[in-house]
mmCIF file of the N, C-alpha and C atoms, coordinates in Angstrom:
data_MODEL
# 
_entry.id   MODEL 
# 
loop_
_atom_site.group_PDB 
_atom_site.id 
_atom_site.type_symbol 
_atom_site.label_atom_id 
_atom_site.label_alt_id 
_atom_site.label_comp_id 
_atom_site.label_asym_id 
_atom_site.label_entity_id 
_atom_site.label_seq_id 
_atom_site.pdbx_PDB_ins_code 
_atom_site.Cartn_x 
_atom_site.Cartn_y 
_atom_site.Cartn_z 
_atom_site.occupancy 
_atom_site.B_iso_or_equiv 
_atom_site.pdbx_formal_charge 
_atom_site.auth_seq_id 
_atom_site.auth_comp_id 
_atom_site.auth_asym_id 
_atom_site.auth_atom_id 
_atom_site.pdbx_PDB_model_num 
ATOM 1   N N  . UNK A 1 1  ? -84.145 140.085 -41.668 1.00 0.00 ? 1  UNK A N  1 
ATOM 2   C CA . UNK A 1 1  ? -83.904 141.506 -41.806 1.00 0.00 ? 1  UNK A CA 1 
ATOM 3   C C  . UNK A 1 1  ? -84.513 142.282 -40.640 1.00 0.00 ? 1  UNK A C  1 
ATOM 4   N N  . UNK A 1 2  ? -85.637 141.805 -40.114 1.00 0.00 ? 2  UNK A N  1 
ATOM 5   C CA . UNK A 1 2  ? -86.282 142.492 -39.004 1.00 0.00 ? 2  UNK A CA 1 
ATOM 6   C C  . UNK A 1 2  ? -85.454 142.448 -37.731 1.00 0.00 ? 2  UNK A C  1 
ATOM 7   N N  . UNK A 1 3  ? -84.728 141.323 -37.514 1.00 0.00 ? 3  UNK A N  1 
ATOM 8   C CA . UNK A 1 3  ? -83.949 141.231 -36.287 1.00 0.00 ? 3  UNK A CA 1 
ATOM 9   C C  . UNK A 1 3  ? -82.754 142.173 -36.304 1.00 0.00 ? 3  UNK A C  1 
ATOM 10  N N  . UNK A 1 4  ? -82.210 142.461 -37.482 1.00 0.00 ? 4  UNK A N  1 
ATOM 11  C CA . UNK A 1 4  ? -81.099 143.402 -37.556 1.00 0.00 ? 4  UNK A CA 1 
ATOM 12  C C  . UNK A 1 4  ? -81.562 144.804 -37.159 1.00 0.00 ? 4  UNK A C  1 
ATOM 13  N N  . UNK A 1 5  ? -82.727 145.202 -37.626 1.00 0.00 ? 5  UNK A N  1 
ATOM 14  C CA . UNK A 1 5  ? -83.276 146.500 -37.239 1.00 0.00 ? 5  UNK A CA 1 
ATOM 15  C C  . UNK A 1 5  ? -83.561 146.568 -35.755 1.00 0.00 ? 5  UNK A C  1 
ATOM 16  N N  . UNK A 1 6  ? -84.025 145.444 -35.188 1.00 0.00 ? 6  UNK A N  1 
ATOM 17  C CA . UNK A 1 6  ? -84.276 145.427 -33.752 1.00 0.00 ? 6  UNK A CA 1 
ATOM 18  C C  . UNK A 1 6  ? -82.985 145.595 -32.969 1.00 0.00 ? 6  UNK A C  1 
ATOM 19  N N  . UNK A 1 7  ? -81.908 144.980 -33.452 1.00 0.00 ? 7  UNK A N  1 
ATOM 20  C CA . UNK A 1 7  ? -80.615 145.123 -32.788 1.00 0.00 ? 7  UNK A CA 1 
ATOM 21  C C  . UNK A 1 7  ? -80.100 146.549 -32.863 1.00 0.00 ? 7  UNK A C  1 
ATOM 22  N N  . UNK A 1 8  ? -80.313 147.196 -33.992 1.00 0.00 ? 8  UNK A N  1 
ATOM 23  C CA . UNK A 1 8  ? -79.885 148.583 -34.127 1.00 0.00 ? 8  UNK A CA 1 
ATOM 24  C C  . UNK A 1 8  ? -80.709 149.492 -33.226 1.00 0.00 ? 8  UNK A C  1 
ATOM 25  N N  . UNK A 1 9  ? -82.013 149.227 -33.147 1.00 0.00 ? 9  UNK A N  1 
ATOM 26  C CA . UNK A 1 9  ? -82.857 150.019 -32.256 1.00 0.00 ? 9  UNK A CA 1 
ATOM 27  C C  . UNK A 1 9  ? -82.432 149.852 -30.805 1.00 0.00 ? 9  UNK A C  1 
ATOM 28  N N  . UNK A 1 10 ? -82.104 148.627 -30.438 1.00 0.00 ? 10 UNK A N  1 
ATOM 29  C CA . UNK A 1 10 ? -81.658 148.356 -29.068 1.00 0.00 ? 10 UNK A CA 1 
ATOM 30  C C  . UNK A 1 10 ? -80.339 149.068 -28.784 1.00 0.00 ? 10 UNK A C  1 
ATOM 31  N N  . UNK A 1 11 ? -79.438 149.080 -29.760 1.00 0.00 ? 11 UNK A N  1 
ATOM 32  C CA . UNK A 1 11 ? -78.156 149.753 -29.579 1.00 0.00 ? 11 UNK A CA 1 
ATOM 33  C C  . UNK A 1 11 ? -78.347 151.265 -29.443 1.00 0.00 ? 11 UNK A C  1 
ATOM 34  N N  . UNK A 1 12 ? -79.250 151.823 -30.211 1.00 0.00 ? 12 UNK A N  1 
ATOM 35  C CA . UNK A 1 12 ? -79.523 153.260 -30.128 1.00 0.00 ? 12 UNK A CA 1 
ATOM 36  C C  . UNK A 1 12 ? -80.136 153.594 -28.775 1.00 0.00 ? 12 UNK A C  1 
ATOM 37  N N  . UNK A 1 13 ? -81.046 152.761 -28.297 1.00 0.00 ? 13 UNK A N  1 
ATOM 38  C CA . UNK A 1 13 ? -81.658 153.000 -26.979 1.00 0.00 ? 13 UNK A CA 1 
ATOM 39  C C  . UNK A 1 13 ? -80.623 152.892 -25.861 1.00 0.00 ? 13 UNK A C  1 
ATOM 40  N N  . UNK A 1 14 ? -79.711 151.918 -25.981 1.00 0.00 ? 14 UNK A N  1 
ATOM 41  C CA . UNK A 1 14 ? -78.663 151.769 -24.965 1.00 0.00 ? 14 UNK A CA 1 
ATOM 42  C C  . UNK A 1 14 ? -77.735 152.975 -24.979 1.00 0.00 ? 14 UNK A C  1 
ATOM 43  N N  . UNK A 1 15 ? -77.374 153.441 -26.175 1.00 0.00 ? 15 UNK A N  1 
ATOM 44  C CA . UNK A 1 15 ? -76.510 154.618 -26.283 1.00 0.00 ? 15 UNK A CA 1 
ATOM 45  C C  . UNK A 1 15 ? -77.201 155.854 -25.711 1.00 0.00 ? 15 UNK A C  1 
ATOM 46  N N  . UNK A 1 16 ? -78.492 155.979 -25.970 1.00 0.00 ? 16 UNK A N  1 
ATOM 47  C CA . UNK A 1 16 ? -79.244 157.109 -25.420 1.00 0.00 ? 16 UNK A CA 1 
ATOM 48  C C  . UNK A 1 16 ? -79.282 157.050 -23.897 1.00 0.00 ? 16 UNK A C  1 
ATOM 49  N N  . UNK A 1 17 ? -79.447 155.856 -23.340 1.00 0.00 ? 17 UNK A N  1 
ATOM 50  C CA . UNK A 1 17 ? -79.474 155.708 -21.882 1.00 0.00 ? 17 UNK A CA 1 
ATOM 51  C C  . UNK A 1 17 ? -78.126 156.085 -21.279 1.00 0.00 ? 17 UNK A C  1 
ATOM 52  N N  . UNK A 1 18 ? -77.049 155.587 -21.856 1.00 0.00 ? 18 UNK A N  1 
ATOM 53  C CA . UNK A 1 18 ? -75.717 155.878 -21.327 1.00 0.00 ? 18 UNK A CA 1 
ATOM 54  C C  . UNK A 1 18 ? -75.408 157.368 -21.440 1.00 0.00 ? 18 UNK A C  1 
ATOM 55  N N  . UNK A 1 19 ? -75.784 157.968 -22.554 1.00 0.00 ? 19 UNK A N  1 
ATOM 56  C CA . UNK A 1 19 ? -75.567 159.409 -22.722 1.00 0.00 ? 19 UNK A CA 1 
ATOM 57  C C  . UNK A 1 19 ? -76.389 160.192 -21.705 1.00 0.00 ? 19 UNK A C  1 
ATOM 58  N N  . UNK A 1 20 ? -77.644 159.807 -21.531 1.00 0.00 ? 20 UNK A N  1 
ATOM 59  C CA . UNK A 1 20 ? -78.503 160.476 -20.554 1.00 0.00 ? 20 UNK A CA 1 
ATOM 60  C C  . UNK A 1 20 ? -77.962 160.366 -19.144 1.00 0.00 ? 20 UNK A C  1 
ATOM 61  N N  . UNK A 1 21 ? -77.438 159.206 -18.806 1.00 0.00 ? 21 UNK A N  1 
ATOM 62  C CA . UNK A 1 21 ? -76.860 159.001 -17.482 1.00 0.00 ? 21 UNK A CA 1 
ATOM 63  C C  . UNK A 1 21 ? -75.671 159.937 -17.278 1.00 0.00 ? 21 UNK A C  1 
ATOM 64  N N  . UNK A 1 22 ? -74.800 160.014 -18.268 1.00 0.00 ? 22 UNK A N  1 
ATOM 65  C CA . UNK A 1 22 ? -73.625 160.874 -18.154 1.00 0.00 ? 22 UNK A CA 1 
ATOM 66  C C  . UNK A 1 22 ? -73.985 162.338 -18.027 1.00 0.00 ? 22 UNK A C  1 
ATOM 67  N N  . UNK A 1 23 ? -74.938 162.770 -18.850 1.00 0.00 ? 23 UNK A N  1 
ATOM 68  C CA . UNK A 1 23 ? -75.350 164.177 -18.810 1.00 0.00 ? 23 UNK A CA 1 
ATOM 69  C C  . UNK A 1 23 ? -76.027 164.493 -17.476 1.00 0.00 ? 23 UNK A C  1 
ATOM 70  N N  . UNK A 1 24 ? -76.920 163.618 -17.040 1.00 0.00 ? 24 UNK A N  1 
ATOM 71  C CA . UNK A 1 24 ? -77.639 163.847 -15.782 1.00 0.00 ? 24 UNK A CA 1 
ATOM 72  C C  . UNK A 1 24 ? -76.663 163.940 -14.610 1.00 0.00 ? 24 UNK A C  1 
ATOM 73  N N  . UNK A 1 25 ? -75.735 162.989 -14.554 1.00 0.00 ? 25 UNK A N  1 
ATOM 74  C CA . UNK A 1 25 ? -74.779 162.980 -13.448 1.00 0.00 ? 25 UNK A CA 1 
ATOM 75  C C  . UNK A 1 25 ? -73.872 164.201 -13.505 1.00 0.00 ? 25 UNK A C  1 
ATOM 76  N N  . UNK A 1 26 ? -73.406 164.535 -14.690 1.00 0.00 ? 26 UNK A N  1 
ATOM 77  C CA . UNK A 1 26 ? -72.523 165.701 -14.843 1.00 0.00 ? 26 UNK A CA 1 
ATOM 78  C C  . UNK A 1 26 ? -73.194 166.997 -14.457 1.00 0.00 ? 26 UNK A C  1 
ATOM 79  N N  . UNK A 1 27 ? -74.435 167.165 -14.867 1.00 0.00 ? 27 UNK A N  1 
ATOM 80  C CA . UNK A 1 27 ? -75.167 168.390 -14.528 1.00 0.00 ? 27 UNK A CA 1 
ATOM 81  C C  . UNK A 1 27 ? -75.436 168.454 -13.026 1.00 0.00 ? 27 UNK A C  1 
ATOM 82  N N  . UNK A 1 28 ? -75.797 167.325 -12.433 1.00 0.00 ? 28 UNK A N  1 
ATOM 83  C CA . UNK A 1 28 ? -76.062 167.323 -10.989 1.00 0.00 ? 28 UNK A CA 1 
ATOM 84  C C  . UNK A 1 28 ? -74.813 167.705 -10.203 1.00 0.00 ? 28 UNK A C  1 
ATOM 85  N N  . UNK A 1 29 ? -73.676 167.149 -10.576 1.00 0.00 ? 29 UNK A N  1 
ATOM 86  C CA . UNK A 1 29 ? -72.431 167.477 -9.874  1.00 0.00 ? 29 UNK A CA 1 
ATOM 87  C C  . UNK A 1 29 ? -72.049 168.940 -10.132 1.00 0.00 ? 29 UNK A C  1 
ATOM 88  N N  . UNK A 1 30 ? -72.221 169.399 -11.364 1.00 0.00 ? 30 UNK A N  1 
ATOM 89  C CA . UNK A 1 30 ? -71.877 170.793 -11.683 1.00 0.00 ? 30 UNK A CA 1 
ATOM 90  C C  . UNK A 1 30 ? -72.746 171.769 -10.896 1.00 0.00 ? 30 UNK A C  1 
ATOM 91  N N  . UNK A 1 31 ? -74.026 171.475 -10.768 1.00 0.00 ? 31 UNK A N  1 
ATOM 92  C CA . UNK A 1 31 ? -74.910 172.346 -9.988  1.00 0.00 ? 31 UNK A CA 1 
ATOM 93  C C  . UNK A 1 31 ? -74.502 172.319 -8.514  1.00 0.00 ? 31 UNK A C  1 
ATOM 94  N N  . UNK A 1 32 ? -74.179 171.145 -7.993  1.00 0.00 ? 32 UNK A N  1 
ATOM 95  C CA . UNK A 1 32 ? -73.730 171.053 -6.603  1.00 0.00 ? 32 UNK A CA 1 
ATOM 96  C C  . UNK A 1 32 ? -72.461 171.839 -6.361  1.00 0.00 ? 32 UNK A C  1 
ATOM 97  N N  . UNK A 1 33 ? -71.510 171.726 -7.277  1.00 0.00 ? 33 UNK A N  1 
ATOM 98  C CA . UNK A 1 33 ? -70.248 172.474 -7.148  1.00 0.00 ? 33 UNK A CA 1 
ATOM 99  C C  . UNK A 1 33 ? -70.516 173.969 -7.268  1.00 0.00 ? 33 UNK A C  1 
ATOM 100 N N  . UNK A 1 34 ? -71.364 174.346 -8.209  1.00 0.00 ? 34 UNK A N  1 
ATOM 101 C CA . UNK A 1 34 ? -71.687 175.770 -8.382  1.00 0.00 ? 34 UNK A CA 1 
ATOM 102 C C  . UNK A 1 34 ? -72.325 176.362 -7.139  1.00 0.00 ? 34 UNK A C  1 
ATOM 103 N N  . UNK A 1 35 ? -73.276 175.646 -6.572  1.00 0.00 ? 35 UNK A N  1 
ATOM 104 C CA . UNK A 1 35 ? -73.898 176.135 -5.338  1.00 0.00 ? 35 UNK A CA 1 
ATOM 105 C C  . UNK A 1 35 ? -72.904 176.163 -4.183  1.00 0.00 ? 35 UNK A C  1 
ATOM 106 N N  . UNK A 1 36 ? -72.034 175.156 -4.135  1.00 0.00 ? 36 UNK A N  1 
ATOM 107 C CA . UNK A 1 36 ? -71.006 175.139 -3.097  1.00 0.00 ? 36 UNK A CA 1 
ATOM 108 C C  . UNK A 1 36 ? -70.065 176.327 -3.213  1.00 0.00 ? 36 UNK A C  1 
ATOM 109 N N  . UNK A 1 37 ? -69.678 176.648 -4.446  1.00 0.00 ? 37 UNK A N  1 
ATOM 110 C CA . UNK A 1 37 ? -68.811 177.812 -4.653  1.00 0.00 ? 37 UNK A CA 1 
ATOM 111 C C  . UNK A 1 37 ? -69.519 179.111 -4.304  1.00 0.00 ? 37 UNK A C  1 
ATOM 112 N N  . UNK A 1 38 ? -70.801 179.191 -4.648  1.00 0.00 ? 38 UNK A N  1 
ATOM 113 C CA . UNK A 1 38 ? -71.570 180.385 -4.313  1.00 0.00 ? 38 UNK A CA 1 
ATOM 114 C C  . UNK A 1 38 ? -71.639 180.584 -2.800  1.00 0.00 ? 38 UNK A C  1 
ATOM 115 N N  . UNK A 1 39 ? -71.992 179.522 -2.076  1.00 0.00 ? 39 UNK A N  1 
ATOM 116 C CA . UNK A 1 39 ? -72.076 179.636 -0.619  1.00 0.00 ? 39 UNK A CA 1 
ATOM 117 C C  . UNK A 1 39 ? -70.701 179.849 0.002   1.00 0.00 ? 39 UNK A C  1 
ATOM 118 N N  . UNK A 1 40 ? -69.668 179.287 -0.619  1.00 0.00 ? 40 UNK A N  1 
ATOM 119 C CA . UNK A 1 40 ? -68.308 179.538 -0.117  1.00 0.00 ? 40 UNK A CA 1 
ATOM 120 C C  . UNK A 1 40 ? -67.972 181.016 -0.240  1.00 0.00 ? 40 UNK A C  1 
ATOM 121 N N  . UNK A 1 41 ? -68.352 181.601 -1.369  1.00 0.00 ? 41 UNK A N  1 
ATOM 122 C CA . UNK A 1 41 ? -68.093 183.032 -1.571  1.00 0.00 ? 41 UNK A CA 1 
ATOM 123 C C  . UNK A 1 41 ? -68.889 183.877 -0.576  1.00 0.00 ? 41 UNK A C  1 
ATOM 124 N N  . UNK A 1 42 ? -70.137 183.486 -0.343  1.00 0.00 ? 42 UNK A N  1 
ATOM 125 C CA . UNK A 1 42 ? -70.985 184.257 0.572   1.00 0.00 ? 42 UNK A CA 1 
ATOM 126 C C  . UNK A 1 42 ? -70.549 184.119 2.026   1.00 0.00 ? 42 UNK A C  1 
ATOM 127 N N  . UNK A 1 43 ? -70.010 182.960 2.385   1.00 0.00 ? 43 UNK A N  1 
ATOM 128 C CA . UNK A 1 43 ? -69.648 182.705 3.783   1.00 0.00 ? 43 UNK A CA 1 
ATOM 129 C C  . UNK A 1 43 ? -68.169 182.916 4.077   1.00 0.00 ? 43 UNK A C  1 
ATOM 130 N N  . UNK A 1 44 ? -67.424 183.388 3.122   1.00 0.00 ? 44 UNK A N  1 
ATOM 131 C CA . UNK A 1 44 ? -65.989 183.553 3.317   1.00 0.00 ? 44 UNK A CA 1 
ATOM 132 C C  . UNK A 1 44 ? -65.243 182.418 2.632   1.00 0.00 ? 44 UNK A C  1 
ATOM 133 N N  . UNK A 1 45 ? -64.007 182.232 2.983   1.00 0.00 ? 45 UNK A N  1 
ATOM 134 C CA . UNK A 1 45 ? -63.183 181.212 2.336   1.00 0.00 ? 45 UNK A CA 1 
ATOM 135 C C  . UNK A 1 45 ? -63.233 179.870 3.045   1.00 0.00 ? 45 UNK A C  1 
ATOM 136 N N  . UNK A 1 46 ? -64.334 179.561 3.651   1.00 0.00 ? 46 UNK A N  1 
ATOM 137 C CA . UNK A 1 46 ? -64.509 178.266 4.290   1.00 0.00 ? 46 UNK A CA 1 
ATOM 138 C C  . UNK A 1 46 ? -64.763 177.212 3.208   1.00 0.00 ? 46 UNK A C  1 
ATOM 139 N N  . UNK A 1 47 ? -63.971 176.133 3.144   1.00 0.00 ? 47 UNK A N  1 
ATOM 140 C CA . UNK A 1 47 ? -64.154 175.132 2.093   1.00 0.00 ? 47 UNK A CA 1 
ATOM 141 C C  . UNK A 1 47 ? -65.321 174.173 2.338   1.00 0.00 ? 47 UNK A C  1 
ATOM 142 N N  . UNK A 1 48 ? -65.919 174.208 3.510   1.00 0.00 ? 48 UNK A N  1 
ATOM 143 C CA . UNK A 1 48 ? -66.991 173.276 3.841   1.00 0.00 ? 48 UNK A CA 1 
ATOM 144 C C  . UNK A 1 48 ? -68.189 173.359 2.876   1.00 0.00 ? 48 UNK A C  1 
ATOM 145 N N  . UNK A 1 49 ? -68.669 174.550 2.500   1.00 0.00 ? 49 UNK A N  1 
ATOM 146 C CA . UNK A 1 49 ? -69.798 174.587 1.558   1.00 0.00 ? 49 UNK A CA 1 
ATOM 147 C C  . UNK A 1 49 ? -69.485 173.926 0.211   1.00 0.00 ? 49 UNK A C  1 
ATOM 148 N N  . UNK A 1 50 ? -68.253 174.044 -0.245  1.00 0.00 ? 50 UNK A N  1 
ATOM 149 C CA . UNK A 1 50 ? -67.869 173.401 -1.501  1.00 0.00 ? 50 UNK A CA 1 
ATOM 150 C C  . UNK A 1 50 ? -67.917 171.888 -1.359  1.00 0.00 ? 50 UNK A C  1 
ATOM 151 N N  . UNK A 1 51 ? -67.373 171.362 -0.292  1.00 0.00 ? 51 UNK A N  1 
ATOM 152 C CA . UNK A 1 51 ? -67.414 169.911 -0.070  1.00 0.00 ? 51 UNK A CA 1 
ATOM 153 C C  . UNK A 1 51 ? -68.847 169.409 0.059   1.00 0.00 ? 51 UNK A C  1 
ATOM 154 N N  . UNK A 1 52 ? -69.670 170.159 0.769   1.00 0.00 ? 52 UNK A N  1 
ATOM 155 C CA . UNK A 1 52 ? -71.080 169.767 0.892   1.00 0.00 ? 52 UNK A CA 1 
ATOM 156 C C  . UNK A 1 52 ? -71.789 169.833 -0.453  1.00 0.00 ? 52 UNK A C  1 
ATOM 157 N N  . UNK A 1 53 ? -71.469 170.836 -1.259  1.00 0.00 ? 53 UNK A N  1 
ATOM 158 C CA . UNK A 1 53 ? -72.056 170.942 -2.590  1.00 0.00 ? 53 UNK A CA 1 
ATOM 159 C C  . UNK A 1 53 ? -71.672 169.773 -3.477  1.00 0.00 ? 53 UNK A C  1 
ATOM 160 N N  . UNK A 1 54 ? -70.411 169.362 -3.381  1.00 0.00 ? 54 UNK A N  1 
ATOM 161 C CA . UNK A 1 54 ? -69.968 168.199 -4.151  1.00 0.00 ? 54 UNK A CA 1 
ATOM 162 C C  . UNK A 1 54 ? -70.719 166.952 -3.696  1.00 0.00 ? 54 UNK A C  1 
ATOM 163 N N  . UNK A 1 55 ? -70.835 166.766 -2.394  1.00 0.00 ? 55 UNK A N  1 
ATOM 164 C CA . UNK A 1 55 ? -71.544 165.587 -1.875  1.00 0.00 ? 55 UNK A CA 1 
ATOM 165 C C  . UNK A 1 55 ? -73.018 165.584 -2.285  1.00 0.00 ? 55 UNK A C  1 
ATOM 166 N N  . UNK A 1 56 ? -73.650 166.731 -2.204  1.00 0.00 ? 56 UNK A N  1 
ATOM 167 C CA . UNK A 1 56 ? -75.060 166.825 -2.604  1.00 0.00 ? 56 UNK A CA 1 
ATOM 168 C C  . UNK A 1 56 ? -75.199 166.555 -4.104  1.00 0.00 ? 56 UNK A C  1 
ATOM 169 N N  . UNK A 1 57 ? -74.301 167.093 -4.903  1.00 0.00 ? 57 UNK A N  1 
ATOM 170 C CA . UNK A 1 57 ? -74.350 166.865 -6.342  1.00 0.00 ? 57 UNK A CA 1 
ATOM 171 C C  . UNK A 1 57 ? -74.155 165.411 -6.701  1.00 0.00 ? 57 UNK A C  1 
ATOM 172 N N  . UNK A 1 58 ? -73.188 164.760 -6.074  1.00 0.00 ? 58 UNK A N  1 
ATOM 173 C CA . UNK A 1 58 ? -72.952 163.340 -6.338  1.00 0.00 ? 58 UNK A CA 1 
ATOM 174 C C  . UNK A 1 58 ? -74.147 162.506 -5.873  1.00 0.00 ? 58 UNK A C  1 
ATOM 175 N N  . UNK A 1 59 ? -74.695 162.852 -4.715  1.00 0.00 ? 59 UNK A N  1 
ATOM 176 C CA . UNK A 1 59 ? -75.872 162.124 -4.223  1.00 0.00 ? 59 UNK A CA 1 
ATOM 177 C C  . UNK A 1 59 ? -77.072 162.284 -5.133  1.00 0.00 ? 59 UNK A C  1 
ATOM 178 N N  . UNK A 1 60 ? -77.317 163.500 -5.577  1.00 0.00 ? 60 UNK A N  1 
ATOM 179 C CA . UNK A 1 60 ? -78.437 163.743 -6.492  1.00 0.00 ? 60 UNK A CA 1 
ATOM 180 C C  . UNK A 1 60 ? -78.206 163.040 -7.827  1.00 0.00 ? 60 UNK A C  1 
ATOM 181 N N  . UNK A 1 61 ? -76.974 163.070 -8.315  1.00 0.00 ? 61 UNK A N  1 
ATOM 182 C CA . UNK A 1 61 ? -76.664 162.389 -9.566  1.00 0.00 ? 61 UNK A CA 1 
ATOM 183 C C  . UNK A 1 61 ? -76.837 160.889 -9.450  1.00 0.00 ? 61 UNK A C  1 
ATOM 184 N N  . UNK A 1 62 ? -76.365 160.310 -8.372  1.00 0.00 ? 62 UNK A N  1 
ATOM 185 C CA . UNK A 1 62 ? -76.500 158.864 -8.163  1.00 0.00 ? 62 UNK A CA 1 
ATOM 186 C C  . UNK A 1 62 ? -77.963 158.464 -8.047  1.00 0.00 ? 62 UNK A C  1 
ATOM 187 N N  . UNK A 1 63 ? -78.751 159.272 -7.356  1.00 0.00 ? 63 UNK A N  1 
ATOM 188 C CA . UNK A 1 63 ? -80.176 158.989 -7.223  1.00 0.00 ? 63 UNK A CA 1 
ATOM 189 C C  . UNK A 1 63 ? -80.877 159.035 -8.582  1.00 0.00 ? 63 UNK A C  1 
ATOM 190 N N  . UNK A 1 64 ? -80.558 160.033 -9.376  1.00 0.00 ? 64 UNK A N  1 
ATOM 191 C CA . UNK A 1 64 ? -81.166 160.148 -10.695 1.00 0.00 ? 64 UNK A CA 1 
ATOM 192 C C  . UNK A 1 64 ? -80.747 159.030 -11.625 1.00 0.00 ? 64 UNK A C  1 
ATOM 193 N N  . UNK A 1 65 ? -79.483 158.648 -11.570 1.00 0.00 ? 65 UNK A N  1 
ATOM 194 C CA . UNK A 1 65 ? -78.997 157.537 -12.398 1.00 0.00 ? 65 UNK A CA 1 
ATOM 195 C C  . UNK A 1 65 ? -79.698 156.249 -11.988 1.00 0.00 ? 65 UNK A C  1 
ATOM 196 N N  . UNK A 1 66 ? -79.856 156.020 -10.710 1.00 0.00 ? 66 UNK A N  1 
ATOM 197 C CA . UNK A 1 66 ? -80.555 154.822 -10.230 1.00 0.00 ? 66 UNK A CA 1 
ATOM 198 C C  . UNK A 1 66 ? -81.985 154.782 -10.766 1.00 0.00 ? 66 UNK A C  1 
ATOM 199 N N  . UNK A 1 67 ? -82.669 155.916 -10.693 1.00 0.00 ? 67 UNK A N  1 
ATOM 200 C CA . UNK A 1 67 ? -84.045 155.953 -11.201 1.00 0.00 ? 67 UNK A CA 1 
ATOM 201 C C  . UNK A 1 67 ? -84.106 155.709 -12.701 1.00 0.00 ? 67 UNK A C  1 
ATOM 202 N N  . UNK A 1 68 ? -83.140 156.248 -13.447 1.00 0.00 ? 68 UNK A N  1 
ATOM 203 C CA . UNK A 1 68 ? -83.122 156.044 -14.896 1.00 0.00 ? 68 UNK A CA 1 
ATOM 204 C C  . UNK A 1 68 ? -82.903 154.570 -15.234 1.00 0.00 ? 68 UNK A C  1 
ATOM 205 N N  . UNK A 1 69 ? -81.978 153.945 -14.549 1.00 0.00 ? 69 UNK A N  1 
ATOM 206 C CA . UNK A 1 69 ? -81.677 152.544 -14.839 1.00 0.00 ? 69 UNK A CA 1 
ATOM 207 C C  . UNK A 1 69 ? -82.841 151.649 -14.407 1.00 0.00 ? 69 UNK A C  1 
ATOM 208 N N  . UNK A 1 70 ? -83.436 151.938 -13.275 1.00 0.00 ? 70 UNK A N  1 
ATOM 209 C CA . UNK A 1 70 ? -84.565 151.102 -12.811 1.00 0.00 ? 70 UNK A CA 1 
ATOM 210 C C  . UNK A 1 70 ? -85.773 151.240 -13.739 1.00 0.00 ? 70 UNK A C  1 
ATOM 211 N N  . UNK A 1 71 ? -85.956 152.393 -14.355 1.00 0.00 ? 71 UNK A N  1 
ATOM 212 C CA . UNK A 1 71 ? -87.048 152.581 -15.289 1.00 0.00 ? 71 UNK A CA 1 
ATOM 213 C C  . UNK A 1 71 ? -86.870 151.659 -16.509 1.00 0.00 ? 71 UNK A C  1 
ATOM 214 N N  . UNK A 1 72 ? -85.624 151.459 -16.913 1.00 0.00 ? 72 UNK A N  1 
ATOM 215 C CA . UNK A 1 72 ? -85.350 150.597 -18.069 1.00 0.00 ? 72 UNK A CA 1 
ATOM 216 C C  . UNK A 1 72 ? -85.553 149.133 -17.713 1.00 0.00 ? 72 UNK A C  1 
ATOM 217 N N  . UNK A 1 73 ? -85.140 148.725 -16.527 1.00 0.00 ? 73 UNK A N  1 
ATOM 218 C CA . UNK A 1 73 ? -85.183 147.322 -16.142 1.00 0.00 ? 73 UNK A CA 1 
ATOM 219 C C  . UNK A 1 73 ? -86.455 146.894 -15.435 1.00 0.00 ? 73 UNK A C  1 
ATOM 220 N N  . UNK A 1 74 ? -87.446 147.732 -15.421 1.00 0.00 ? 74 UNK A N  1 
ATOM 221 C CA . UNK A 1 74 ? -88.727 147.385 -14.814 1.00 0.00 ? 74 UNK A CA 1 
ATOM 222 C C  . UNK A 1 74 ? -89.550 146.533 -15.705 1.00 0.00 ? 74 UNK A C  1 
# 
């Protein structure tokens, strides 16, 4: 009976990790896009700030996801 509870705990922890990864990555990209749109508005209709914001958001999200996964597998 104890091993079944351990399996459920492990499944809940895995689900929490996957959910956290998705939320972290989504928020990082959304913030990058938001800042890119803000700077695009401030600098005129140049699309470069938006592209840079997307790249920064994806980079920040990937970095955070890497740290989250490495914390689990340490």
